[in-house]
C-alpha positions as CSV (number, residue, x, y, z in Angstrom):
1,M,183.1,45.6,207.9
2,V,181.6,46.0,211.4
3,K,179.9,49.3,211.9
4,S,180.4,50.2,215.6
5,A,180.7,52.4,218.5
6,E,184.0,52.5,220.5
7,S,184.7,52.6,224.3
8,T,188.1,52.7,225.7
9,V,189.3,52.3,229.3
10,R,193.0,52.8,230.3
11,H,194.9,52.6,233.6
12,G,198.6,53.2,234.2
13,G,199.6,54.3,230.6
14,G,202.3,57.0,229.9
15,P,205.3,58.2,231.9
16,K,203.2,60.4,234.1
17,S,201.0,57.6,235.1
18,I,203.9,55.4,235.8
19,M,205.5,58.0,238.0
20,Y,202.2,58.4,239.8
21,R,202.0,54.6,240.5
22,L,205.6,54.6,241.9
23,I,204.8,57.6,244.1
24,M,201.6,55.9,245.4
25,A,203.4,52.6,245.9
26,V,206.4,54.2,247.8
27,A,203.8,56.3,249.9
28,V,201.9,53.1,250.8
29,G,205.2,51.3,251.8
30,G,206.4,54.3,253.8
31,A,203.0,54.6,255.5
32,I,203.3,51.0,256.6
33,L,206.8,51.5,258.0
34,V,205.8,54.6,259.9
35,A,202.7,52.9,261.4
36,M,204.5,49.7,262.4
37,G,207.4,51.8,263.7
38,T,205.0,53.9,265.8
39,I,203.4,50.7,267.2
40,A,206.9,49.3,268.0
41,W,207.8,52.5,269.8
42,F,204.9,52.2,272.3
43,I,205.8,48.5,273.0
44,S,207.9,48.3,276.1
45,D,209.2,44.8,275.5
46,R,212.1,44.9,273.2
47,S,211.7,41.5,271.8
48,D,208.0,42.3,270.8
49,A,209.0,45.6,269.4
50,G,211.8,44.1,267.3
51,S,209.2,41.6,266.0
52,V,206.9,44.3,264.9
53,R,209.8,46.1,263.1
54,W,210.7,42.9,261.3
55,L,207.0,42.5,260.3
56,S,207.0,46.0,258.9
57,Y,210.0,45.1,256.6
58,L,207.8,42.4,255.2
59,L,204.5,44.3,254.9
60,A,206.0,47.4,253.4
61,P,207.4,45.7,250.2
62,A,204.2,43.7,250.0
63,G,202.1,46.9,250.0
64,V,204.4,48.4,247.2
65,I,203.7,45.2,245.1
66,I,200.0,45.3,245.8
67,V,199.7,48.9,244.7
68,L,201.7,48.3,241.6
69,F,199.7,45.3,240.7
70,L,196.2,46.9,241.3
71,T,197.4,50.0,239.2
72,R,199.1,48.0,236.5
73,F,198.5,49.1,232.9
74,R,195.4,47.8,231.1
75,A,193.7,49.1,228.0
76,T,190.5,47.8,226.5
77,C,188.9,49.0,223.2
78,S,185.5,47.3,222.4
79,Y,183.3,47.6,219.3
80,V,179.7,46.6,218.9
81,G,178.1,46.7,215.4
82,V,175.4,45.4,213.1
83,E,177.6,42.6,211.7
84,G,179.6,41.6,214.7
85,V,181.6,42.6,217.9
86,E,185.3,43.0,218.7
87,R,187.4,43.7,221.7
88,A,191.1,44.5,221.9
89,R,193.0,44.2,225.1
90,V,196.6,45.4,225.9
91,K,198.5,44.7,229.2
92,R,201.7,45.9,230.8
93,S,202.6,48.6,228.1
94,L,201.4,50.3,225.1
95,S,203.9,48.5,223.0
96,A,202.6,45.0,223.9
97,P,200.7,43.1,221.2
98,P,196.9,43.2,221.7
99,T,194.7,40.3,222.4
100,I,191.8,40.4,220.0
101,D,188.4,38.8,220.5
102,R,186.2,39.0,217.5
103,L,182.8,37.6,216.5
104,I,181.2,38.0,213.0
105,F,177.5,37.3,213.5
106,S,177.2,35.5,210.3
107,A,179.5,32.7,211.5
108,A,177.5,32.1,214.8
109,S,174.3,30.1,215.2
110,E,173.4,30.5,218.9
111,L,173.9,32.7,221.9
112,H,173.5,31.4,225.4
113,A,173.1,34.3,227.9
114,A,172.7,34.0,231.6
115,Q,172.9,36.2,234.7
116,T,172.8,35.0,238.2
117,R,172.4,37.0,241.5
118,H,174.3,35.2,244.3
119,F,173.2,35.3,247.9
120,V,175.0,33.8,251.0
121,N,172.6,33.4,254.1
122,G,170.3,35.9,252.4
123,V,172.9,38.4,251.8
124,Y,173.7,39.6,248.3
125,T,177.2,38.9,247.2
126,G,177.3,39.8,243.5
127,T,175.9,39.0,240.1
128,T,177.6,36.8,237.5
129,Y,177.0,37.0,233.8
130,D,177.9,34.6,230.9
131,Y,177.4,35.3,227.2
132,S,178.6,32.5,224.9
133,W,178.3,32.3,221.1
134,N,178.6,28.9,219.2
135,D,178.5,27.9,215.6
136,Q,176.2,25.3,214.0
137,E,178.4,22.5,215.2
138,G,178.4,23.7,218.8
139,N,182.0,25.1,218.7
140,R,182.4,28.1,220.9
141,L,183.3,31.3,219.0
142,L,183.3,33.9,221.9
143,R,182.6,33.9,225.5
144,L,182.2,37.1,227.6
145,K,181.8,36.4,231.4
146,G,182.4,38.1,234.7
147,K,180.9,39.5,237.9
148,Y,179.7,42.8,239.2
149,Q,178.1,44.3,242.2
150,G,174.6,45.6,241.6
151,K,171.5,43.8,243.2
152,K,168.9,45.9,241.5
153,K,170.9,47.9,239.0
154,P,173.6,47.3,236.4
155,P,177.3,48.2,237.1
156,K,178.7,51.6,236.6
157,A,179.7,52.8,233.1
158,G,182.9,51.3,231.8
159,D,182.4,47.9,233.4
160,R,182.9,44.9,230.9
161,F,179.3,43.8,231.6
162,H,178.0,46.5,229.3
163,F,180.0,45.2,226.3
164,G,178.5,41.8,226.8
165,S,175.0,43.3,227.2
166,A,175.3,45.5,224.1
167,A,176.7,42.4,222.1
168,E,173.7,40.4,223.2
169,I,171.2,43.1,221.9
170,A,173.1,43.5,218.6
171,W,173.2,39.8,218.1
172,S,169.5,39.4,218.9
173,I,168.7,42.1,216.3
174,H,170.8,40.2,213.8
175,F,169.2,36.9,214.6
176,L,165.7,38.2,214.4
177,K,166.1,38.4,210.6
178,R,166.9,34.7,210.6
179,A,163.9,33.9,212.8
180,E,161.5,35.9,210.5
181,E,162.8,33.9,207.5
182,H,162.2,30.6,209.5
183,L,158.7,31.9,210.2
184,K,158.1,32.5,206.5
185,T,159.5,29.3,205.1
186,A,158.6,26.8,208.0
187,G,155.7,28.5,209.7
188,S,157.4,28.6,213.0
189,I,160.7,29.5,214.7
190,P,163.0,26.8,216.3
191,F,164.8,27.5,219.7
192,R,167.1,24.9,221.2
193,V,166.7,24.2,224.9
194,D,169.5,21.7,225.3
195,K,171.0,18.8,223.3
196,K,167.8,16.8,223.5
197,R,165.0,19.3,223.6
198,W,163.8,22.3,221.5
199,I,160.7,24.5,221.1
200,R,159.0,25.9,218.0
201,V,157.0,29.1,218.2
202,G,154.5,29.8,215.6
203,P,151.4,32.1,215.2
204,G,149.2,31.3,218.3
205,F,151.0,28.0,219.2
206,L,154.1,26.4,220.7
207,E,155.4,22.9,219.7
208,F,157.5,21.2,222.4
209,H,160.0,18.6,221.3
210,F,160.9,17.2,224.6
211,G,161.4,13.5,223.7
212,G,158.8,11.3,222.0
213,D,156.4,12.8,219.6
214,P,156.2,16.7,219.3
215,V,153.3,18.3,221.3
216,R,151.7,21.2,219.9
217,V,149.7,23.5,222.3
218,T,147.6,26.5,221.1
219,R,147.4,29.8,223.0
220,E,143.9,28.9,224.2
221,E,145.2,25.4,225.6
222,I,147.9,27.0,227.8
223,A,146.8,27.7,231.3
224,K,149.8,29.4,232.6
225,V,153.3,30.7,231.6
226,T,155.7,32.1,234.1
227,L,159.3,33.2,234.1
228,G,160.7,33.4,237.5
229,S,164.1,32.6,239.2
230,G,165.6,32.1,235.8
231,R,163.2,29.4,234.7
232,F,160.3,29.3,232.1
233,A,157.3,27.1,232.9
234,F,154.4,26.3,230.6
235,K,151.3,24.5,231.9
236,H,148.6,22.9,229.8
237,K,145.1,23.6,230.9
238,D,144.4,19.9,231.3
239,A,147.6,19.2,233.3
240,K,147.0,17.5,236.7
241,W,148.9,18.6,239.8
242,F,150.2,15.1,240.5
243,S,151.5,14.5,237.1
244,S,154.3,16.0,235.0
245,E,152.3,15.5,231.7
246,G,151.4,18.8,230.2
247,K,154.1,20.7,232.1
248,Y,157.2,22.0,230.5
249,N,160.0,24.0,232.1
250,F,163.6,24.8,231.6
251,R,166.3,27.3,232.5
252,Y,166.4,30.6,230.6
253,G,170.0,30.6,230.5
254,A,170.2,27.1,228.9
255,M,168.0,28.2,225.8
256,A,169.7,29.4,222.7
257,N,168.9,33.0,221.6
258,A,166.5,33.3,224.5
259,R,166.0,37.1,224.1
260,V,164.6,36.4,220.6
261,F,162.4,33.7,222.1
262,L,160.9,36.4,224.4
263,M,160.3,38.6,221.3
264,A,158.6,35.6,219.5
265,L,156.5,34.9,222.5
266,D,155.4,38.5,222.5
267,R,154.7,38.8,218.8
268,L,153.2,35.4,218.1
269,M,151.7,34.3,221.4
270,G,150.9,37.6,223.2
271,Y,153.0,36.9,226.3
272,R,155.3,39.7,227.4
273,W,157.7,40.4,230.2
274,N,159.1,43.8,231.1
């Protein structure tokens, strides 16, 4: 059983809400008719005035439909617990069967988590997020993705992003126990970067499996570690500026269980990011 906290968001539910939606929709439709009729009244040309009135007959119903669509009924109930997460969604009416998204952590092997801030001509346009859990065979078990507005802060309470973020934290706590067991039995913790590359983190060393023979680098041999613009970069102290040898980099969002990787770097290597 999943022990959890509950959060519920509802829009357009009972009879009163339906009545409010209808009143709002009719008010918007009426406002469009009045506004367009006023414009037509000030137009001296009868042909143009008639065109404006006919346009109002099209815009008013469109306004009603848009209001009804934007205020349609939706209910979401989400759970985040120590053993898994679950989200139930209902649309159109309370009697509609819910859509259930459920993840039991013991069935999952990896989480790929990414957030990307988007800019157009230097202007911030929004942040996208994507949380995807896979099993050991690479089959997707659950995906939570979306977009919000918040350049330097998270979205407001109730946004779906918070469910994904809380699920990532709960999963990382769960997976940390597996990582500690790997450390005890194998002396290091494996983290997959992509289909062909992976990294092991051990006490005072990193081991890169990036093709060819594994390369183990100790804490003292690493000249620089950076995490910027969504990318990790590791540089060996003997690496040359004109060569790719001794340099390793990859996208944070591509790495499986990246949050635990950060914890392992902090605990076993002494690297920390706020």
